[in-house]
N, CA, C and O atoms as a MOPAC input file, in Angstrom:
PM7 MOZYME 1SCF
protein

 N     99.47000 1   108.72800 1   132.26700 1
 C    100.96700 1   108.96500 1   131.70900 1
 C    101.68000 1   108.55700 1   132.60300 1
 O    101.30100 1   108.60800 1   133.77300 1
 N    102.87400 1   108.06100 1   132.24900 1
 C    104.02100 1   107.60900 1   133.21900 1
 C    104.87700 1   108.67300 1   133.29300 1
 O    104.79800 1   109.71400 1   132.64200 1
 N    105.81600 1   108.33000 1   134.23000 1
 C    106.94800 1   109.51500 1   134.49900 1
 C    108.28400 1   108.62200 1   133.83300 1
 O    108.46500 1   107.42600 1   134.06100 1
 N    108.97500 1   109.29100 1   133.15500 1
 C    110.22600 1   108.72600 1   132.48200 1
 C    111.39900 1   109.53500 1   132.93300 1
 O    111.30400 1   110.73500 1   133.18800 1
 N    112.49500 1   108.85900 1   133.02400 1
 C    113.70200 1   109.67800 1   133.33400 1
 C    114.22000 1   110.41300 1   132.13800 1
 O    113.97400 1   109.87800 1   131.05700 1
 N    114.86300 1   111.49000 1   132.12200 1
 C    115.41400 1   112.05900 1   131.00300 1
 C    116.07800 1   111.38300 1   129.89800 1
 O    115.92000 1   111.55400 1   128.68900 1
 N    117.04900 1   110.37800 1   130.68500 1
 C    117.73500 1   109.67600 1   129.61000 1
 C    116.83000 1   108.67300 1   128.88900 1
 O    117.27300 1   108.10400 1   127.89100 1
 N    115.49700 1   108.40000 1   129.36200 1
 C    114.73900 1   107.44800 1   128.58500 1
 C    113.77500 1   108.29900 1   127.34600 1
 O    113.04900 1   107.82200 1   126.47300 1
 N    114.08700 1   109.68700 1   127.66000 1
 C    113.12100 1   110.38300 1   126.53300 1
 C    113.84800 1   110.01100 1   124.98900 1
 O    113.25600 1   110.08600 1   123.91200 1
 N    114.89200 1   109.70700 1   125.13200 1
 C    115.44200 1   109.39600 1   123.83700 1
 C    114.88000 1   108.34000 1   122.87900 1
 O    114.93700 1   108.35100 1   121.64900 1
 N    114.33700 1   107.44400 1   123.66900 1
 C    113.58700 1   106.53900 1   123.04100 1
 C    112.07600 1   106.37100 1   122.69100 1
 O    111.47600 1   105.40700 1   122.21600 1
 N    111.62000 1   107.68700 1   123.09800 1
 C    110.42900 1   108.10400 1   122.87900 1
 C    110.17300 1   109.03500 1   121.57900 1
 O    111.12200 1   109.70800 1   121.17700 1
 N    109.22700 1   109.08500 1   121.06500 1
 C    108.83000 1   109.73600 1   119.87600 1
 C    108.09800 1   111.00100 1   120.29900 1
 O    107.28000 1   110.95600 1   121.21700 1
 N    108.39100 1   112.19700 1   119.61000 1
 C    107.65600 1   113.44200 1   119.68200 1
 C    106.42000 1   113.26900 1   118.64900 1
 O    106.44500 1   112.41200 1   117.76500 1
 N    105.31400 1   114.17800 1   118.84200 1
 C    104.25100 1   113.62200 1   118.02500 1
 C    104.29700 1   114.11500 1   116.55000 1
 O    103.45800 1   113.75700 1   115.72300 1
 N    105.50300 1   115.10200 1   116.22000 1
 C    105.60400 1   115.13200 1   114.70000 1
 C    106.42200 1   114.08000 1   114.28100 1
 O    106.39400 1   113.76300 1   113.09100 1
 N    107.28100 1   113.37700 1   115.21200 1
 C    107.89000 1   111.96700 1   114.64500 1
 C    107.04700 1   111.03000 1   114.37700 1
 O    107.16100 1   110.26400 1   113.42000 1
 N    105.90700 1   111.01500 1   115.40800 1
 C    104.93700 1   109.86700 1   115.34200 1
 C    104.12700 1   110.22000 1   113.89600 1
 O    103.81500 1   109.23300 1   113.23000 1
 N    103.88000 1   111.11700 1   113.53400 1
 C    103.05800 1   111.54300 1   112.49200 1
 C    103.90700 1   111.19000 1   111.19500 1
 O    103.36200 1   110.73700 1   110.18900 1
 N    105.34600 1   111.43600 1   111.28400 1
 C    105.93900 1   111.24300 1   109.92700 1
 C    106.13300 1   109.77500 1   109.81400 1
 O    105.97200 1   109.22500 1   108.72500 1
 N    106.53100 1   108.99000 1   111.06500 1
 C    106.47000 1   107.58100 1   110.88200 1
 C    105.20400 1   106.94000 1   110.55600 1
 O    105.31800 1   105.85200 1   109.99200 1
 N    103.96300 1   107.38300 1   110.79200 1
 C    102.71900 1   106.73900 1   110.45000 1
 C    102.06600 1   107.30400 1   109.46200 1
 O    101.02100 1   106.73100 1   109.15600 1
 N    102.40600 1   108.45100 1   108.73300 1
 C    101.73600 1   109.02900 1   107.85600 1
 C    100.52400 1   109.67200 1   108.19000 1
 O     99.71000 1   109.90400 1   107.29600 1
 N    100.28100 1   110.01500 1   109.44800 1
 C     99.02900 1   110.38500 1   109.98000 1
 C     99.23400 1   111.92900 1   110.53900 1
 O    100.09000 1   112.13200 1   111.40000 1
 N     98.52600 1   112.87800 1   110.08800 1
 C     98.88900 1   114.35700 1   110.34800 1
 C     98.95800 1   114.51700 1   111.92800 1
 O     98.45400 1   113.68600 1   112.68300 1
 N     99.56200 1   115.54800 1   112.32400 1
 C     99.65600 1   115.81300 1   113.91100 1
 C     98.32600 1   116.09100 1   114.29200 1
 O     97.96200 1   115.62100 1   115.37000 1
 N     97.44800 1   116.81800 1   113.56900 1
 C     96.21900 1   117.09200 1   113.99300 1
 C     95.17400 1   116.03600 1   114.20100 1
 O     94.22900 1   116.13800 1   114.98300 1
 N     95.41900 1   115.07100 1   113.47100 1
 C     94.67200 1   113.67300 1   113.37400 1
 C     95.19700 1   113.22300 1   114.78000 1
 O     94.31000 1   113.22900 1   115.63400 1
 N     96.33700 1   112.86500 1   115.18100 1
 C     96.82600 1   112.35700 1   116.34600 1
 C     96.43600 1   113.11700 1   117.53200 1
 O     96.18800 1   112.53500 1   118.58800 1
 N     96.37300 1   114.31100 1   117.42000 1
 C     95.66500 1   115.12700 1   118.62400 1
 C     94.43700 1   114.82000 1   118.68100 1
 O     94.04300 1   114.68200 1   119.83900 1
 N     93.49700 1   114.62000 1   117.71100 1
 C     92.13900 1   114.41000 1   117.63600 1
 C     91.91900 1   112.92300 1   118.14800 1
 O     90.97200 1   112.63200 1   118.87800 1
 N     92.85700 1   112.00900 1   117.71600 1
 C     92.66700 1   110.62600 1   118.27500 1
 C     92.75100 1   110.53700 1   119.87100 1
 O     91.98000 1   109.85000 1   120.54100 1
 N     93.86100 1   111.37700 1   120.43100 1
 C     94.03100 1   111.58200 1   121.76300 1
 C     92.84700 1   112.08500 1   122.35800 1
 O     92.47300 1   111.54500 1   123.39900 1
 N     92.20900 1   112.99400 1   121.89900 1
 C     90.99900 1   113.51100 1   122.51300 1
 C     89.92200 1   112.67600 1   122.56200 1
 O     88.99900 1   112.86700 1   123.35400 1
 N     89.95800 1   111.58900 1   121.64000 1
 C     88.87200 1   110.72800 1   121.70400 1
 C     89.03400 1   109.42100 1   122.37400 1
 O     88.13600 1   108.58700 1   122.48500 1
 N     90.48600 1   109.27600 1   122.90300 1
 C     90.94400 1   108.24600 1   123.84600 1
 C     91.39700 1   107.13600 1   123.05900 1
 O     91.45600 1   106.03400 1   123.60500 1
 N     91.70000 1   107.25300 1   121.95400 1
 C     92.23000 1   106.29500 1   120.90500 1
 C     93.87300 1   106.20200 1   121.26400 1
 O     94.53600 1   105.17500 1   121.12500 1
 N     94.29000 1   107.24000 1   121.66100 1
 C     95.98900 1   107.17300 1   121.65700 1
 C     96.25200 1   108.00400 1   122.81500 1
 O     95.56600 1   108.98600 1   123.09900 1
 N     97.37100 1   107.55300 1   123.56100 1
 C     97.70200 1   108.38800 1   124.65600 1
 C     99.07800 1   108.59000 1   124.89900 1
 O     99.69000 1   107.52200 1   124.91500 1
 N     99.74400 1   109.53900 1   125.08500 1
 C    100.88400 1   109.93200 1   124.91300 1
 C    101.58500 1   109.05700 1   126.21400 1
 O    100.83900 1   108.82600 1   127.16600 1
 N    102.83900 1   108.62200 1   126.27200 1
 C    103.53600 1   108.21800 1   127.56400 1
 C    103.70900 1   108.93500 1   128.39400 1
 O    103.43000 1   108.68800 1   129.56700 1
 N    104.31600 1   110.21500 1   127.89800 1
 C    104.49100 1   111.38500 1   128.62200 1
 C    104.16200 1   112.74500 1   128.08300 1
 O    104.08400 1   112.90900 1   126.86500 1
 N    103.98000 1   113.65200 1   128.86300 1
 C    103.74500 1   114.98900 1   128.40900 1
 C    104.77500 1   115.71000 1   129.21600 1
 O    104.94700 1   115.40400 1   130.39600 1
 N    105.52500 1   116.73200 1   128.58800 1
 C    106.50700 1   117.58900 1   129.26200 1
 C    105.81000 1   118.75300 1   129.71100 1
 O    104.76500 1   119.14200 1   129.18900 1
 N    106.42000 1   119.35700 1   130.74500 1
 C    105.97500 1   120.63800 1   131.34800 1
 C    105.62800 1   121.53200 1   130.63100 1
 O    104.83100 1   122.34400 1   131.10100 1
 N    106.12800 1   121.70700 1   129.16800 1
 C    105.98900 1   122.50800 1   127.96500 1
 C    104.94800 1   121.93700 1   127.10100 1
 O    104.76200 1   122.41700 1   125.98300 1
 N    104.23300 1   120.91500 1   127.55200 1
 C    103.25300 1   120.69000 1   126.64900 1
 C    103.42600 1   119.52800 1   125.68000 1
 O    102.42800 1   119.05700 1   125.13500 1
 N    104.75600 1   118.99700 1   125.41300 1
 C    105.21600 1   118.35800 1   124.39200 1
 C    104.53300 1   116.89700 1   124.69900 1
 O    104.48600 1   116.49800 1   125.86200 1
 N    103.97800 1   116.07000 1   123.56300 1
 C    103.66700 1   114.78200 1   123.80700 1
 C    104.76400 1   114.01800 1   123.35500 1
 O    105.41400 1   114.35200 1   122.36400 1
 N    105.05100 1   112.82900 1   124.14700 1
 C    106.09600 1   111.85300 1   123.78800 1
 C    105.39200 1   110.56800 1   123.76000 1
 O    104.55800 1   110.33500 1   124.63500 1
 N    105.64200 1   109.71600 1   122.84600 1
 C    104.87900 1   108.30900 1   122.60300 1
 C    106.10400 1   107.30500 1   122.41500 1
 O    107.21900 1   107.56100 1   121.96000 1
 N    105.58800 1   106.06900 1   122.89600 1
 C    106.36900 1   104.94800 1   122.80900 1
 C    106.20800 1   104.32500 1   121.54800 1
 O    105.27400 1   104.64200 1   120.81100 1
 N    107.19700 1   103.30500 1   121.18300 1
 C    107.11000 1   102.78000 1   119.73200 1
 C    105.69500 1   101.87300 1   119.78200 1
 O    105.28100 1   101.38500 1   118.73100 1
 N    105.13300 1   101.71200 1   120.75800 1
 C    103.70700 1   100.94900 1   120.57400 1
 C    102.60700 1   101.85000 1   120.19700 1
 O    101.55200 1   101.40600 1   119.74300 1
 N    102.84700 1   103.22500 1   120.39000 1
 C    101.89400 1   104.10900 1   119.92100 1
 C    102.00600 1   104.21500 1   118.23600 1
 O    101.02100 1   104.67900 1   117.66100 1
 N    102.97000 1   103.87200 1   117.56400 1
 C    103.04800 1   103.96700 1   116.23900 1
 C    102.22400 1   102.52500 1   115.78600 1
 O    101.42400 1   102.57200 1   114.85100 1
 N    102.46800 1   101.31800 1   116.47900 1
 C    101.72700 1   100.31900 1   116.02400 1
 C    100.12100 1   100.43400 1   116.12900 1
 O     99.33000 1   100.02700 1   115.27800 1
 N     99.78500 1   101.10200 1   117.40600 1
 C     98.28200 1   101.54500 1   117.47000 1
 C     97.77000 1   102.33100 1   116.32800 1
 O     96.69100 1   102.12900 1   115.77000 1
 N     98.68700 1   103.30100 1   116.00700 1
 C     98.16500 1   104.35900 1   115.02700 1
 C     97.95900 1   103.56200 1   113.75400 1
 O     97.00900 1   103.87800 1   113.03700 1
 N     98.80000 1   102.50100 1   113.37800 1
 C     98.55100 1   101.59300 1   112.31200 1
 C     97.48000 1   100.82300 1   112.50900 1
 O     96.76300 1   100.65800 1   111.52200 1
 N     97.14600 1   100.26200 1   113.59100 1
 C     95.92100 1    99.74900 1   113.88900 1
 C     94.70900 1   100.46500 1   113.76900 1
 O     93.67500 1    99.84000 1   113.53300 1
 N     94.69900 1   101.78800 1   113.91100 1
 C     93.61500 1   102.59800 1   113.77200 1
 C     93.32300 1   102.50800 1   112.38700 1
 O     92.21500 1   102.20200 1   111.94700 1
 N     94.67600 1   102.87200 1   111.46100 1
 C     94.39700 1   103.30600 1   109.87500 1
 C     93.79800 1   102.05900 1   109.43300 1
 O     92.86400 1   102.14500 1   108.63600 1
 N     94.22200 1   100.79700 1   109.86000 1
 C     93.70600 1    99.62300 1   109.19600 1
 C     92.45500 1    99.44900 1   109.52100 1
 O     91.79200 1    99.06300 1   108.55900 1
 N     91.71400 1    99.61200 1   110.73600 1
 C     90.34200 1    99.64200 1   111.04900 1
 C     89.55200 1   100.47600 1   110.05600 1
 O     88.52800 1   100.10400 1   109.48300 1
 N     90.13400 1   101.60700 1   109.93000 1
 C     89.41500 1   102.75500 1   109.26800 1
 C     89.36900 1   102.22700 1   107.79700 1
 O     88.31300 1   102.33300 1   107.17400 1
 N     90.38700 1   101.70400 1   107.26100 1
 C     90.00500 1   100.98400 1   105.83500 1
 C     88.93600 1   100.00100 1   105.96900 1
 O     88.31800 1    99.79900 1   104.92400 1
 N     88.57400 1    99.35600 1   106.96500 1
 C     87.60400 1    98.32200 1   106.98700 1
 C     86.32900 1    99.16700 1   107.31500 1
 O     85.27700 1    98.63300 1   107.66900 1
 N     86.48100 1   100.48400 1   107.18100 1
 C     85.12400 1   101.34600 1   107.44500 1
 C     84.59500 1   101.16600 1   108.85900 1
 O     83.38400 1   101.20900 1   109.07400 1
 N     85.55600 1   100.94800 1   109.90400 1
 C     85.38700 1   101.12100 1   111.27900 1
 C     85.41300 1   102.44200 1   111.66300 1
 O     86.35700 1   103.19600 1   111.42500 1
 N     84.31400 1   102.77700 1   112.30400 1
 C     84.05700 1   104.31700 1   112.83400 1
 C     85.23400 1   104.52300 1   113.73100 1
 O     85.92200 1   103.51800 1   113.90500 1
 N     85.60100 1   105.60100 1   114.32500 1
 C     86.44700 1   106.00500 1   115.28400 1
 C     85.82000 1   105.42400 1   116.70500 1
 O     86.51500 1   104.90500 1   117.57800 1
 N     84.48900 1   105.58900 1   116.77700 1
 C     84.04900 1   105.32900 1   118.17400 1
 C     83.85900 1   103.78000 1   118.17500 1
 O     83.77800 1   103.21900 1   119.26700 1
 N     83.78200 1   103.03800 1   117.00500 1
 C     84.00900 1   101.50000 1   117.06100 1
 C     85.48600 1   101.11100 1   117.49500 1
 O     85.78000 1   100.31100 1   118.38300 1
 N     86.29400 1   101.78400 1   116.75000 1
 C     87.78900 1   101.68200 1   117.17000 1
 C     87.94300 1   101.82200 1   118.58900 1
 O     88.64700 1   101.02100 1   119.20300 1
 N     87.31700 1   102.81900 1   119.20000 1
 C     87.72100 1   103.17600 1   120.72300 1
 C     86.97800 1   101.94800 1   121.35400 1
 O     87.49800 1   101.53000 1   122.38800 1
 N     85.87700 1   101.30800 1   120.92500 1
 C     85.32500 1   100.20300 1   121.76900 1
 C     86.23300 1    99.00300 1   121.59700 1
 O     86.46500 1    98.29200 1   122.57400 1
 N     86.77500 1    98.73000 1   120.38200 1
 C     87.94500 1    97.75200 1   120.15800 1
 C     89.07900 1    97.84100 1   120.89600 1
 O     89.64900 1    96.83600 1   121.32100 1
 N     89.50600 1    99.08000 1   121.11300 1
 C     90.82200 1    99.36900 1   122.11100 1
 C     90.43200 1    99.29400 1   123.62100 1
 O     91.25700 1    98.79400 1   124.38500 1
 N     89.36700 1    99.70100 1   124.06400 1
 C     88.93700 1    99.46300 1   125.34900 1
 C     88.78000 1    98.25800 1   125.89800 1
 O     89.10100 1    97.96700 1   127.05100 1
 N     88.16400 1    97.35400 1   124.89300 1
 C     87.96600 1    95.98700 1   125.13000 1
 C     89.45200 1    95.34200 1   125.35400 1
 O     89.73900 1    94.68700 1   126.35700 1
 N     90.15800 1    95.55700 1   124.51900 1
 C     91.58800 1    95.03500 1   124.56500 1
 C     92.42000 1    95.41800 1   126.03500 1
 O     92.96100 1    94.64200 1   126.82400 1
 N     92.30500 1    96.92100 1   126.08600 1
 C     92.83600 1    97.30900 1   127.38500 1
 C     92.25400 1    96.69700 1   128.53600 1
 O     92.98900 1    96.46600 1   129.49600 1
 N     91.06200 1    96.40400 1   128.58200 1
 C     90.34900 1    95.64300 1   129.73400 1
 C     90.90700 1    94.23400 1   129.94500 1
 O     90.53100 1    93.63900 1   130.95500 1
 N     91.82500 1    93.58300 1   129.04800 1
 C     92.18200 1    92.35700 1   128.86200 1
 C     91.33800 1    91.29800 1   128.33600 1
 O     91.47900 1    90.09800 1   128.57300 1
 N     90.29800 1    91.92200 1   127.47900 1
 C     89.45100 1    90.93300 1   126.91700 1
 C     89.67900 1    90.89000 1   125.47200 1
 O     89.85100 1    91.98100 1   124.92700 1
 N     89.71400 1    89.78700 1   124.71600 1
 C     90.18300 1    89.48300 1   123.32400 1
 C     89.26100 1    90.44100 1   122.53300 1
 O     88.06900 1    90.37500 1   122.83600 1
 N     89.52500 1    91.09600 1   121.81300 1
 C     88.67100 1    92.12000 1   120.80700 1
 C     88.14700 1    91.37300 1   119.66900 1
 O     87.14600 1    91.85000 1   119.13400 1
 N     88.69100 1    90.15700 1   119.13900 1
 C     88.07800 1    89.55600 1   118.06400 1
 C     86.77900 1    89.14300 1   117.99100 1
 O     86.21100 1    89.13200 1   116.89900 1
 N     86.18600 1    88.77700 1   119.06200 1
 C     84.61000 1    88.64300 1   118.87700 1
 C     83.80900 1    89.83800 1   118.73700 1
 O     82.78500 1    89.87700 1   118.05500 1
 N     84.36300 1    90.98000 1   119.50000 1
 C     83.82900 1    92.22500 1   119.11300 1
 C     83.85100 1    92.73700 1   117.78100 1
 O     82.87000 1    93.30000 1   117.29300 1
 N     85.14600 1    92.53200 1   117.04700 1
 C     85.17800 1    92.79000 1   115.85700 1
 C     84.45300 1    92.09200 1   114.82200 1
 O     84.01800 1    92.64700 1   113.81200 1
 N     84.31400 1    90.71900 1   115.12100 1
 C     83.46100 1    90.01600 1   114.22400 1
 C     82.02400 1    90.36900 1   114.09500 1
 O     81.39700 1    90.37800 1   113.03600 1
 N     81.48300 1    90.71000 1   115.47700 1
 C     80.08300 1    91.28000 1   115.70600 1
 C     79.96900 1    92.53400 1   114.81700 1
 O     79.05500 1    92.66400 1   114.00300 1
 N     80.88900 1    93.40400 1   115.00000 1
 C     80.74200 1    94.79600 1   114.17100 1
 C     81.06700 1    94.51000 1   112.79600 1
 O     80.62200 1    95.33100 1   111.99400 1
 N     81.64900 1    93.67000 1   112.38300 1
 C     81.81700 1    93.32700 1   110.89200 1
 C     80.57300 1    92.64100 1   110.37700 1
 O     80.25600 1    92.77300 1   109.19500 1
 N     79.91800 1    91.97800 1   111.14200 1
 C     78.65500 1    91.16200 1   110.72000 1
 C     77.66300 1    92.46700 1   110.45000 1
 O     76.95700 1    92.56600 1   109.44600 1
 N     77.72200 1    93.35200 1   111.40900 1
 C     76.63200 1    94.38700 1   111.39000 1
 C     77.06900 1    95.28800 1   109.95500 1
 O     76.17200 1    95.72100 1   109.23200 1
 N     78.37900 1    95.49900 1   109.65700 1
 C     78.81900 1    96.40700 1   108.56900 1
 C     78.26100 1    95.55900 1   107.28300 1
 O     77.84200 1    96.15900 1   106.29300 1
 N     78.27800 1    94.34300 1   107.34400 1
 C     78.06600 1    93.50700 1   106.17400 1
 C     76.47700 1    93.78600 1   105.92600 1
 O     76.05400 1    94.20400 1   104.84800 1
 N     75.73900 1    93.53600 1   106.92800 1
 C     74.20600 1    93.69000 1   106.78400 1
 C     73.99400 1    95.11100 1   106.46100 1
 O     73.18100 1    95.22200 1   105.54300 1
 N     74.42000 1    96.17700 1   106.87200 1
 C     74.32500 1    97.52600 1   106.44100 1
 C     74.41000 1    97.91000 1   105.07200 1
 O     73.68000 1    98.67900 1   104.44700 1
 N     75.68000 1    97.08600 1   104.59100 1
 C     76.08700 1    97.34900 1   103.18600 1
 C     75.16200 1    96.58400 1   102.04400 1
 O     75.00900 1    96.92500 1   100.87100 1
 N     74.63800 1    95.53700 1   102.68200 1
 C     73.50900 1    94.66600 1   102.02300 1
 C     72.42400 1    95.61700 1   101.63100 1
 O     72.13400 1    95.94700 1   100.48100 1
 N     71.84200 1    96.02800 1   102.78600 1
 C     70.68900 1    97.09800 1   102.96300 1
 C     70.97700 1    98.35900 1   102.01600 1
 O     70.07600 1    98.98300 1   101.45500 1
 N     72.25200 1    98.64000 1   101.91300 1
 C     72.67400 1    99.87500 1   100.97400 1
 C     72.70500 1    99.48000 1    99.80100 1
 O     72.18300 1   100.29300 1    99.03800 1
 N     73.20000 1    98.33000 1    99.18500 1
 C     73.10200 1    97.87900 1    98.09100 1
 C     71.66200 1    97.68200 1    97.47300 1
 O     71.40000 1    97.98900 1    96.31000 1
 N     70.88000 1    97.21700 1    98.23600 1
 C     69.27800 1    97.09500 1    98.03700 1
 C     68.88700 1    98.36800 1    97.45100 1
 O     68.54300 1    98.48900 1    96.27500 1
 N     68.95300 1    99.42200 1    98.39400 1
 C     68.53300 1   100.72500 1    98.27600 1
 C     69.00100 1   101.39700 1    97.21800 1
 O     68.27000 1   102.17400 1    96.60300 1
 N     70.28200 1   101.18000 1    96.87400 1
 C     70.94100 1   101.78600 1    95.84300 1
 C     70.50200 1   101.29700 1    94.21800 1
 O     70.52200 1   102.04400 1    93.23900 1
 N     70.09800 1    99.81100 1    94.22300 1
 C     69.71900 1    99.21300 1    93.08500 1
 C     68.47000 1    99.61600 1    92.82600 1
 O     68.12000 1    99.70000 1    91.64900 1
 N     67.54900 1    99.94700 1    93.90200 1
 C     66.08300 1   100.46600 1    93.80200 1
 C     66.19600 1   102.00500 1    93.02900 1
 O     65.55800 1   102.36100 1    92.03800 1
 N     67.09700 1   102.71000 1    93.71500 1
 C     67.38200 1   103.98200 1    93.09800 1
 C     68.02000 1   104.18700 1    91.75800 1
 O     67.81500 1   105.21100 1    91.10600 1
 N     68.73500 1   103.28700 1    91.37800 1
 C     69.38000 1   103.00700 1    90.01900 1
 C     68.13700 1   102.65800 1    89.21300 1
 O     68.12500 1   103.25900 1    88.13800 1
 N     67.33300 1   102.04900 1    89.36500 1
 C     66.17800 1   101.60900 1    88.44300 1
 C     65.16700 1   102.67300 1    88.64500 1
 O     64.30300 1   102.70300 1    87.76900 1
 N     65.08100 1   103.42500 1    89.45200 1
 C     64.30900 1   104.67500 1    89.19700 1
 C     64.75500 1   105.57300 1    88.27000 1
 O     64.02800 1   106.11400 1    87.43800 1
 N     66.12600 1   105.77600 1    88.40900 1
 C     66.77200 1   106.80900 1    87.50800 1
 C     66.58800 1   106.33500 1    86.21800 1
 O     66.08200 1   106.96900 1    85.29200 1
 N     67.07800 1   105.02900 1    86.18200 1
 C     66.87100 1   104.41900 1    84.57800 1
 C     65.52500 1   104.46600 1    83.83300 1
 O     65.41200 1   104.49400 1    82.60800 1
 N     64.46400 1   104.47300 1    84.77300 1
 C     63.00700 1   104.61800 1    84.35200 1
 C     62.93200 1   105.99100 1    83.88200 1
 O     62.60100 1   106.13200 1    82.70400 1
 N     63.20400 1   107.16000 1    84.65600 1
 C     63.23800 1   108.45500 1    84.32400 1
 C     64.03600 1   108.67800 1    82.97700 1
 O     63.58700 1   109.47700 1    82.15600 1
 N     65.10400 1   108.05200 1    82.75400 1
 C     65.97200 1   108.17800 1    81.52500 1
 C     65.30100 1   107.98900 1    80.26200 1
 O     65.24400 1   108.70800 1    79.26400 1
 N     64.65300 1   106.51000 1    80.61100 1
 C     64.07400 1   105.94100 1    79.49300 1
 C     62.72600 1   106.89800 1    79.24200 1
 O     62.44300 1   107.05300 1    78.05400 1
 N     61.98900 1   107.46100 1    80.07300 1
 C     60.93900 1   108.23600 1    79.85900 1
 C     61.16500 1   109.46600 1    79.12900 1
 O     60.33400 1   109.91300 1    78.33700 1
 N     62.39300 1   110.08300 1    79.40600 1
 C     62.70400 1   111.44800 1    78.95500 1
 C     63.56600 1   111.34900 1    77.89700 1
 O     64.06000 1   112.42300 1    77.55300 1
 N     63.98300 1   110.11100 1    77.10900 1
 C     64.84000 1   110.02600 1    76.16500 1
 C     64.33000 1   110.87600 1    74.77900 1
 O     65.02100 1   111.72600 1    74.21900 1
 N     63.18800 1   110.52700 1    74.42100 1
 C     62.60800 1   111.09000 1    73.27100 1
 C     61.62300 1   112.39500 1    73.51800 1
 O     60.82200 1   112.72100 1    72.64200 1
 N     61.72100 1   113.05800 1    74.65500 1
 C     60.83300 1   114.18800 1    75.00100 1
 C     61.43500 1   115.26000 1    74.41900 1
 O     62.66200 1   115.36000 1    74.37500 1
 N     60.52900 1   116.25100 1    73.86900 1
 C     60.76700 1   117.44400 1    73.30100 1
 C     61.33100 1   118.36600 1    74.37200 1
 O     60.94600 1   118.27500 1    75.53800 1
 N     62.40700 1   119.41200 1    73.91400 1
 C     62.93000 1   120.15300 1    74.78000 1
 C     61.95600 1   121.29800 1    75.28900 1
 O     60.95600 1   121.65800 1    74.66900 1
 N     62.33400 1   121.76600 1    76.37100 1
 C     61.48700 1   123.03000 1    76.90100 1
 C     61.76900 1   124.26200 1    76.05000 1
 O     62.84300 1   124.36100 1    75.45700 1
 N     60.90900 1   125.12400 1    75.98200 1
 C     61.13200 1   126.47100 1    75.47600 1
 C     61.92600 1   127.05000 1    76.58400 1
 O     61.71300 1   126.91200 1    77.78900 1
 N     62.99400 1   127.80500 1    75.93200 1
 C     64.05700 1   128.58700 1    76.80600 1
 C     63.48600 1   129.93800 1    77.41500 1
 O     63.95000 1   130.52100 1    78.39500 1
 N     62.40700 1   130.32100 1    76.66300 1
 C     61.77900 1   131.47300 1    77.18000 1
 C     60.62300 1   131.17000 1    78.22500 1
 O     59.99200 1   132.04500 1    78.81900 1
 N     60.45700 1   129.94200 1    78.34700 1
 C     59.22200 1   129.52400 1    79.30000 1
 C     59.78800 1   129.75700 1    80.67200 1
 O     60.93200 1   129.99600 1    81.05900 1
 N     58.34100 1   129.57900 1    81.44800 1
 C     58.61700 1   129.70500 1    82.81800 1
 C     59.37700 1   128.75400 1    83.54200 1
 O     59.99300 1   129.18200 1    84.51800 1
 N     59.48000 1   127.26800 1    83.19800 1
 C     59.93800 1   126.29900 1    83.82800 1
 C     61.24700 1   126.13200 1    83.67800 1
 O     61.72200 1   126.23100 1    82.54600 1
 N     62.13500 1   125.82800 1    84.86900 1
 C     63.38200 1   125.73400 1    84.41800 1
 C     63.83700 1   124.46400 1    83.78600 1
 O     64.78300 1   124.42900 1    82.99900 1
 N     63.15700 1   123.44000 1    84.13900 1
 C     63.42100 1   122.13000 1    83.36700 1
 C     62.12900 1   121.25200 1    83.68800 1
 O     61.90300 1   120.89800 1    84.84500 1
 N     61.37300 1   120.94600 1    82.73600 1
 C     59.96100 1   120.30600 1    82.91800 1
 C     60.37900 1   118.83400 1    83.32900 1
 O     59.59600 1   118.17500 1    84.01300 1
 N     61.64000 1   118.28200 1    82.91300 1
 C     61.81200 1   117.09700 1    83.27400 1
 C     61.74400 1   116.89100 1    84.72300 1
 O     60.97100 1   116.09100 1    85.25100 1
 N     62.63300 1   117.68600 1    85.39200 1
 C     62.72900 1   117.56700 1    86.95000 1
 C     61.56400 1   118.16600 1    87.64400 1
 O     61.21100 1   117.76600 1    88.75400 1
 N     60.90600 1   119.20700 1    86.94700 1
 C     59.63300 1   119.59500 1    87.67000 1
 C     58.47500 1   118.46200 1    87.50100 1
 O     57.45000 1   118.43000 1    88.18200 1
 N     58.73900 1   117.74900 1    86.70900 1
 C     57.63200 1   116.84800 1    86.60400 1
 C     57.69500 1   115.33500 1    87.56100 1
 O     56.83100 1   114.45800 1    87.56600 1
 N     58.79300 1   115.35000 1    88.22300 1
 C     59.37000 1   114.33400 1    89.06000 1
 C     58.01100 1   114.35700 1    90.17300 1
 O     57.44400 1   115.37200 1    90.57900 1
 N     57.67900 1   112.90500 1    90.52900 1
 C     56.53300 1   112.78100 1    91.62300 1
 C     57.17000 1   112.76800 1    92.83700 1
 O     56.51600 1   112.67800 1    93.87600 1

């Protein structure tokens, strides 16, 4: 964190102001800080966090990355890469390719699961109802392999 003169504090945002400006809860901003995603420019002796205008831009970046389903750990990798002076775009492209592969696998798994459910639905369509006084809760589910 940097040291600022008192007159420059007026250009800094308190955490509540940053939260209001970005639409992100104060607790989330503190969590981002704990993960190394966001760093206050200054912390006062009483513990108040002060942020520059760049912090708002960084929070917006985090929100956009989350909309693309990047994890906070992945976002941290991106930010670290950038802070090290390396362009982050190749890393983002690699992470995105992995996400696409994962989504494709999930689609295949979910399609197979849907087919299984539809098979049970077809099998159970004209089946007689259980006796409500019987011991089975539901013979349909109890008969699942």
